[in-house]
N, C-alpha and C positions, 0 to 999 in steps of 0.2 A: 730597403729590404726588397721593394718593387723592382729595382732594376737587377736584382739576382735571382728574381723569380718565386719570391714569397710576399706577395704583394696582400693575402688576405691572412695576416697573423695578428693575433692580441698583443697590445704593448702592454709590458708592467714596467713601471719606474721602480726599480730595485732600492733604491735610496738617495733621498735627496734632504735638504736642509740648510740652514745658515746659521751661523753661530750668534749668538747675542754678546758676546764679548770676545776680545781678540788680541793679541801680542802688541805692542806699540806700533809697529809697521803695517797694522792691519786695520786701520782706521774704519774701513767699511763693515768690519764685524761689528756691530752693534745692536742692542736692543730695537730700534726704531726700523732698521733694516730687515732683521729677524721676524717682526711683527708684519712688516710690508711682504715680505716672501712668502710666510706660511700662510698668511690671511688669504694672499690673491692667489696662492696654488690652493688651496681648498676651493676657494670660489671658483676658480677656472675648471676644477676636476668634477664639481660637481655642477656645474652648468651644462655639462654635456656637449658644449661647443667642439671640442676635438681640437684636431690639429689642420692646418690647411691642407695637408694629403688624407688625411682622415676625419672629414667632419663629422659632427655629430654623434661620438663617440664618448664614453667615459672611459678613463683607463683606471687600473689599479695602481695606487703609488705608495710607497711606504717611505713614512718620515724617518729618520735618522737624528735623533736617538730620544727614548722617553724621558729619561733622566740626563742631567749634568754629571758628567763624571769628574770628580776632581783629583782623580789619581792619574789621568792622563797627561802626557808630557807639555804640553804647551795650553796657554790660557784659550785660544781658540779651539783647542781639540776639547777641552774641558766643558765648553759653553754651547754643545749641540742640541742640549736637551731642551724638550718642550716643556719639562718641569724641572724643579730643582728640589733636592732633599731639603728637608727644613726640619728645624727642632722645633715640636709642637707636641700636645699630647699623644697624637695618632704615630708619631715620628715621621711623617711624610707629608708634605705640604700640597695644595691643591692650586698654587700660583704659577703662574709660568706664562710662557709665548703663548701655549696652544689656547690657554683659556682667553688670555688677554686679546690675542689676535681676531678670534672667533667674536668676540665682545665688541671689538672695535675701538678700543680705549689704550691704544698703545703709544700714545703721545704723551703722556702724565708723567712716567715713572722714569727715574735716570738709571744708567744701566748698573749701577752699585744697588738701588733699591728691588731690581728684578734678578739680578744673580749673586747678592750679597752672601 
């Protein structure tokens, strides 16, 4: 942006995430990598470290998506949610990538436990 004359603009990351499960040819789409990505994204954004060209800044970041969506066409597209819908008393669960990433316990569950 600086090269084209817009050096003093706010940066907003409109959509970022990592799938917690993927198709057979997407071995990096798994719960462990999703926990690592989201956990480190949140830590970095909250640190105020910024970027090499814009140090000491906090940026707005929007994580895609809130819940897994089982009607999407592929496994990876279905598993971008921070939370997953669950069958419990209130109809929605509170387990998922976001809670576990922030809590730091991402290594213990299998992909099927987290995305079941």
